[in-house]
N, C-alpha and C positions, 0 to 999 in steps of 0.2 A: 952399304950393309954387308954383310953376308951371303951368299945367294942360297935360295932353298928351293927344294922340289917344285912346289906350289904356294902362291901366294894369292890370297884372293880380294877382290872391292867389290864395294856397290857403290853407285852413286844416287843422290839424291838430291834431284833438282827442285827447287820450290819458288813457286810465285804462280796468281793466281791469270798473271798476264802469260805465263806456259800453257796454261791447259783452255785460256781464250783464242789462244791463235794471235795475241796481241802483239806476241814475243814469240820473235823463232831461236829456239835452243843454241845456242855453241859450244856450248860447254862439252855436252857429253860425248862429243866427237872427238874432242880434241885430248878431254882423260881420256877418252877409250885408246888414241894413236898413242898416248905417251903411256900410257901402263902397260900398253904391251911391247912397245921397247924397253920397259923398262923389266917384262918377262911378270909383272901384274895380272895376272888372269881379272876383269873385270865379267864379273858373273851378273848381276843385276843391276835395273837401272828403276830408279821410280819415278815421277813428277807430280807431289803434292800441293795443294790449294796454301793459302799464306791462312790456317787455322792451326790454332798452338795444338790443339789433341793428335790433329791427321802426322802432322810433323814429327811429335814426340812419338807418338806409335809406331811410325815407320824407319825412326832413329834409330828404338831398340830393337824391332825386327831387325834390321841390317845388321846392326853392330854383333849379334850375338849369333850371326851365320857366318860372317866373312874376318877378314886378317884387317881389311881397313874400311873405311867410310867416310866418301868424300861427299860434303853438302856443298850448294850451289846455289844462294840468292838468297835473300831475308835480312839482311845485318844492318841495313842502309839508316838513317836519321827519320824517316816517316813512321807513321800511326801501322801501319801493316806491317812493318820489319819484326818481326815477331820469332824470327830463328835463334836469336838468342833463348830468351824464355825459354821454348818447347825444346832445347834441348838441355838447358836447365832444370826442366820440370823433367823431362827423359831420365836424366843422371839422380837425380834428387838432391841436385844440387840449389841454393841462391844463386838470383841471379844478378848482379852486381854491377857499379861504374868501376869495371879496374884500373888502379891509380896509375898504372904505368902508360896505360890506354889513352888516360884522361889528361897527361904532360906530353905525348905525342901530340896531342890533335889539339890540345891549347897552345901548343906552340909552332904547330902550319898557320892554324887559324891566326896568331898575330904576323905573323913572318908575308900574309895575304892582307894585313890590314881589315879582318872581318869580324865582326862579335861571335865568342862561343857561347852561343844558345844552346837550352836546355835541347830545345830536338839535336841539334848537332851531337850534343855529348851520348845520345843513347848508342852513339856506333860506337862508343869506350863501355857497351855492355858486356858482358859475358857472363858462363859458369864460373863460379868460386873455384878459386886454382886452376882455370884453362892456362892454357901458354899461347903466347902470341904465334901466328903467324904474317909475316913481316909482310906491308905493301910498299912497295918501290914505287909508285903510281898515283895512288893519294891517300897516302898514310893511315886512314884507320886499317886496324889489321884483324885479319881474322882469328881464331883460334882453334885450338887442337886440347879437347877432354878426352882422355882416355882412347879408342881406336879411332877418333871421329875428328875429320877434319872439317871446317866450316869456313867457308870463303864465299868472296864477293860472286855475286851472279854475273856483274860487266864482262864481256870476253876480255877485256885485255887485263881488268886486275886480276879476276882469277886465275889466266896461263900467268901471270905473276907469281903468286901464293904459291900456282902449283911447281913452280919450275924451284920453288924454295924450299914444297913436301917432299916432291919425289926422291931426292937425295939421301932423304933420311927415314925412307923406308925401306925393308926388307926386303931384297929383291927373287925373284924366284926364277929357276931357267928361263932361258929366252925359249918361246916357242918358235918351230922349222915349220918352215912350208913348200909344197912344192905344187906346180900347176901343172896340170896336165886338160892339156886340149882332146874332145872329144866329140868325134863328125856326126853322131847319134844323140838324140833327145833322149829326157830320162825316161817315156815308156817304154826305152828299149836295152837302157842296162841298170836299170833302177833295182829287180833280183840279184841279178850278180854285182852289181857295189852293193849292197848288204849283207850280202853272205863274205867279200872280203873285208869290208869293215867290223864285222864280227869274227872273223878269223886275226884279226889287226886289234885287237880293244885299245892299246896303248896309244891307236893316233885316233885324228877328227879326219871323217872325211866329207865336207862341204861339197855340193852338188849345184850349181848355177843354171839354169836354164838361158839359153841365148835364141833368140830370134833373126837370125839369117836373111828373112826374104823368100819369096818365091816356096811358103811355105816349108821353107828348111829350119830342122831344129837341131843347134848342135848344147854343148853342156860341156863349161869350165867345171874345173873338178879341184879341188885343194885339198889336197892332204897336208894334216898339221901332225907334229911329234914334237916331243921335247927330248927323242933321244934317235940320231942322226941315222940308225942302223936301221932301227921301227920305221923310219918314215922309208928308206928307202928299200924297204922290204915291199911295205905298202903302196908307193907308187909303181913298184917292178908289174904289181899284181894286177894295179888298176889298167897299165898300160897291156897288159899279156890279155887282159878281158876286150880290151878295143883290140886288136889284133886277131884274137880269136872270131869276135864279130863280124870284122872285116871278112875273113876267110870262111864264114860261112855263110855270106850273103853274095862272093864269089860264086862261091859251089854251088848254091841254088840256082834252078831254074829259072831262067826270066819268065 
């Protein structure tokens, strides 16, 4: 799809196991990386329990603020897989057994010689009118309703679904970045760096301290912008700041 200046996204990870620490989430990092490559700004991430009201409230809060909302988890066959119910409630739609999803799952279980039980049929449930997100790994589809894309929590399946979703999304202008290493800690550069950021509002300057041992701190500075000219101008000021501090230190009496 055509690129826009700014396209935003939020991610909603669903599951008690994430909040208890029994499962370590892998999907957020993968989604963040893939969205960044697509020029889509991931602006917010939430993790909520397997509670319908909490999921629905988060979906409604996020879908009104961002271009896209991606969810992971809670669309399996067990009693606590209630994401389809919650998203249906958020949109005020009935949650139904989708006919096409039932066909896909029935055929898959028949090929495997397994009974298509009522429990397994739960994986065909979605809001009425939702569109499928294909699942090439284990057949059971995710779904899209409005600007909300509901995907599985199993990392391999989530990644496969996301690969299908990303080409269908509007992409923003990709964020460019330049890294500048400062031999000085944040305490020495903080005020000057703030002034540079204020002078270049179209950029974002991240400051990441590093401890090199022997009590020496350095700082990795990452300048980000969508416009190359703006990026280079801010980076040049950062480099000039570092050089000015160096000269001041050399001129100071020992």
